[in-house]
N, C-alpha and C positions, 0 to 999 in steps of 0.2 A: 310494781305499779308505776314507780317513778321512771323506770327504764322504758316501759311501754308508752308512757306519756311523752318522753323525749323522742321515741321513734315516731310517734304520731305527729309531733311538731315538725320533725325533720322531713317526714313524708309530705306534709302539707306545704312546707317551704319549697321542696323540690317541685311539687305540682304547680305552685304559683309561678315559679321560675320558668317552668316548661310552657305554661300558658302565655306568659309575657314574651318568651322567645318565639312562640308560634305567631303571636300577634305581630311581632316585629318582622319576622321573615315573610309571613303571608298576609301582611296588612292590605296589600293591593287586592289580592284575590278575595279576601274576606269582605272588603269594602264593596267590590263589584257584586258579590253574591247578595249582599244586604240591600243594595240600592238600585241596581239596574233593573228596569221593568222587564217582566217576562211576557207581557201581553203584546199582541200585535199593535202596530201604530194605527190609530183611528184618525183620519183627517178631521180637523176641527171645522164645524159649521161656520159660515160667515156670520159675523156679528150683525145684529139688526142695525139699520141706519140710525145714526145719531145716538147710539147707546151711551156713549160717554158724555152726553148732555145730562144724563141722570147722575145726580150726586152719589147714588148708591154704588156706582162703579169706581168711586174714588175712596181710598183710605184716608187721604188728606186732600183738602182743597178749601178755598175760601167759602165761608158760610156754614161749615160743619160745627163751629163753636166748640163746646167742651168735649164733644165726641171725637175731636181731631187729635190723634195721638202725636202728630208732629209738633203740636204746640206745647208739649210738655217740656219742663226744664227740671233738672235735678236740684236737690238740696245743695247748698254751698255755692251757688252761682251768684257772685257779687261783683259790684264795681262796673257794671255795664253802662254805657251811655244810654240816655233816654231816646226814644224814637226808633222807628223801624227803618231798615234799609229799603229804599224803593227799588226792589228787584223781585222778580218772579222765579221760583225754583221748580224745576221738573225733576223729581226723584224717582228712580226705579229700584224697588226693593229686591233683595237677594232671594234665592230659592227658599221657599218655606214648605214645599211639597216633597216629602221624603218617602212616600209609598211607592210600591212596585206595580200597583194595579193598572196604572195608566202612564202614558208618556207625557200627557199634559194634564195639569190640575184643573178641574172645574172651578169657576170663580166662586161657587157657593160651597166648596168643600170646607167643613167647619174648622178642622185643625190647621190647615194651611192658611186660612183666613186669620185665625188667632195669632199664629206665628208671624204672619206678614205685618199685622198691626203692631206686634211687639217690636219687630225689626224697625218699622217706621218710627216708633217711639224713641228707640235708642239711637238710630242712625240718621234719621232725617231731622231730628230736633236740633243738631248744631246749626241748621240753616234757618231756624225760625225767627231770627232777627229781621229777616226779609219781610216784605209786605205780604207775600203769599207763597205758600208751599203747596205743590200739587204732587200727589203720589197715586198713580192708578192701580187698580186691581187688573190682573191680566192672567190669561191661561198659561201660566209659567210652565216651562219644561221641568220634568221631574229631575231630581238631583242626579239620578243615574245617567241622564243624557250627557253629562259632562265626563263620564267615566269610560265611555266606549266610543269607538269610531264606526258607528253603524248608520245606515240610511235613516232608521227610525229616530235616532238621536238628532240628526240634522233636521229632519222634518218637524220634530217637536220644537226645536229652537226657532225654526222659521215661523211656526204657528204662533208662538209666544211673541215674536217680534212683530208680526202682523197686528196683533192687538195693541201693542205699544205705539205703532205708527198712528193708529186710529186715535188713541188717547192724546198723543202729542199734537196732532192736528187740531183737536178741540182746545187744548191748552193754548196754542199759538193764536187761535181765532178769538180767544176770550181775553187774554191779558192785554193791557194797554200797549199800543204800538211803539211808544217811546220809552218803555220800561226795559232795563237790562235783564238778561236772562242768565240764570245759573243752572247748569246741568249737573246732575249727580246720580250715581248708581253704585251699588256694591255687588260684587260677585256676578251672579247671572245678570243683575241689573247693569253692571259695568260692561259685561260682554255685549249686551244689546245696545248700550249707550254708544260704544265705538261705532257701531254700524249706523245708528241713528244720526250721529254727527256727520258721517260720510254722506248719507242719503238725504238728510233734511237741512243740514247747515252749510256744508262745504259749497262754496261758489254761489250762495244765495244771499238775498238781502238780510237774512237772519244772522249771518256770520258776524257782522260788526256789532250785533247786540249781545254777543256772548261775553259776559263778564268773567266767567271761569267755567271749566268743565272738570268735575271730580270723578275720575274713572278709577275707582278704588277696589282692590281685591281681584283684579284681573289684569294680566300683563298688557301694557301698551307698547308694542314694538316700535322702536325708534326708526326702523327701516321699512316695516311692512304695514304700520298703522298710521302713524302721525302724518306722513305725506298725503294719505287719502283723506284724513280728517281736516287737513289744511289749517289746523290750529297748532301753534308751537308748544313745546314743553314749557312749563313755568320755571324760569331760571332764577328769578328773584322774588322776594316775598310780596312786593307791591306791583307785580306785573299783571295786567288784566288780559283777558282774551286768550287764555292759554290753558294747558291741560296739566292736572295734578294726578299722580297715581303712585300707589305703593302696595306691597305685599309683605305682611309682617311674619317674622319668625323669631323664636328665642334660641339661645345657645345652650348646648350644641345643637345645631340645626342639621337635619338630613332632608335635603330638598330633592333627592333623587326620584322619589315616587311622583312628586308634583311635576317635576320637569319632564318626566316620561309622559305623563298625561298631557301636558301642554304641548309636547312635541307633535301630538296628533292634531292639534288645532292649527288653523290657518289665519293669517293676517287679513286685513281688509283688501289687500292686493291679491289674495288667493294663494299666496305662497306659505309654506310651512314655517311655523314659529321656532321649531327646534334649533337650539344653538344661537339664536339671535338675542341681542341685548334689548332689554326693555327698560322703560322709564322708572326711575326710583326717585320720587320726591321725598324730601325730608319734612315731615309734618311739624317738627319742632322749630324749624328755621324758615320754612316756606321756600327754600331754595332747592335746586336740583342737585342730588347727591350730598355728600358730606356727612358730618356727624354732629350730634349735640348731646350733652349729658342730661341727666334726669331733671336737673334744676330748671331747665327750659320748658319742662312739661307743665302747662297751666292747669291741667286737670284730666285724669283718667276717670271715665265713668265706671264706677263699681256697682254692678246691678244687684238689686234685691228682687229676685225672681218671685219670691213668695208674695211680696207686696206690689210687684210690678212697678218698682220705683228704683232709685239709685242715688248715690252720692258721688262727689268729686274728690279724688285723692291727688293732690298736687306734688310735683317733684319726685315721682317714683319711677317712671318709665323713660329710659333714654331712647335714642334713635340713631342708627348708623347704617348708611347705604353700603352693603357689602359689594365685593367684586362681582358676585353673581347676580347683582341687581335686586336681591331681596333686601327688605328693611329689617335689620336686626334690632331687637329690643334688649339685647344682653341676656343675662340669666332670667329664667321665668320670674316675673315680678311677685313679690310677697303681698299679693292682693287676692281677695276672695272673688275672682272673676267668674267662677263656674267651671264645670267639668268638660268644656267643649273644645279643648285643644286637640288638634288633629295630629295624626302620626308625623313624626319628625320634628316635633316642637313647632308645628305650624299654627300660628295664631290668627288664621284666616277670619274666623268669625268675629274677632276682636279688632280688626283693622281700624275701624272708626272709633270705637269706645276707648281704645288705648290713648287716643289723642283727641278726645272729644272737644275739650276747651280750645286747643290750638287750632283745630279745624274751624271752630266757630269764629275765632279771631281772623283766620285766613280768609274766610268768606267776606268778612267785613272789610278787610284791607283791599281785596281785589274789586269789590263792588265800588268802594269809594274811589279807587284808582281809575276805574272805568268812567265814573261820573266826572272826575277831575279832568280826564283826557278830553271830555266833550264840553 
């Protein structure tokens, strides 16, 4: 009996090792199978005029009160100055639609709405010291649109971007004309934000009003994106009117799968991104590049998904800009962050929460620097 039990344990161990090996070798193929839509692309109907005048089209905006997830703050947030920063934030949430049934999510799809609100709660809340935070709902592209280089994928992304332009125009028409603007987005939100800066900010009267642009979780090419955006990279912690961006990984990191996917993408100038350097801002120092140890981390947001809340853990996560432009956090942190680390020790979903309190301080510095310069 004991020998049979040992054989059973040995067999189970081998099976687990085989599954892990298959996941490692075929991670890309399995990911594509799980998330790339199988349906034909359906062109999105044009939104009704002035739809974004309706508060229901916003996850966050002034006037929503206690229903506004971006106004949440975690336990353990102490020592902040009184008063709000007189700035307006436009935040674009990341992909929350993971189904394969459509290339674009309907704005009333329940699960993607729930996830989007949760993302805004965790990722837009670092910006809520400002006078107003705006985060639109939009017919986002499905997650699978970023995994393949197909016409349907590009059409889905274009459709999502069209909604965001409508929302941004309402945002600009509503906020006070003398108020500085902070732009922010993560993942799909950052992908669209690059384009929005090129199309709505570069070379316009809005450009001088940008206190900072946080394009997080999507590579910002130094050669193919920044020149078209006409905003410089943030080189110092108190520099206003510039771009911040990083992509987080833990060690040992295997970025080959992600770099392969990114190679299929194009910069704002239409040229391929493969092999090009992209911006790595260090969220612990506010500077471009460099490293900082964990003691500089003012607070990582540790989520409690059951309670939809979270607490801050200080001094746990370091940050180092690697030679390949990814931001290394060292070994996986000893924190209960959740099970959403992507293959290759990719901490994409945690880009903002890893440095929640430092990002909050960074926004404050750059808005105050913008105000001081005027």
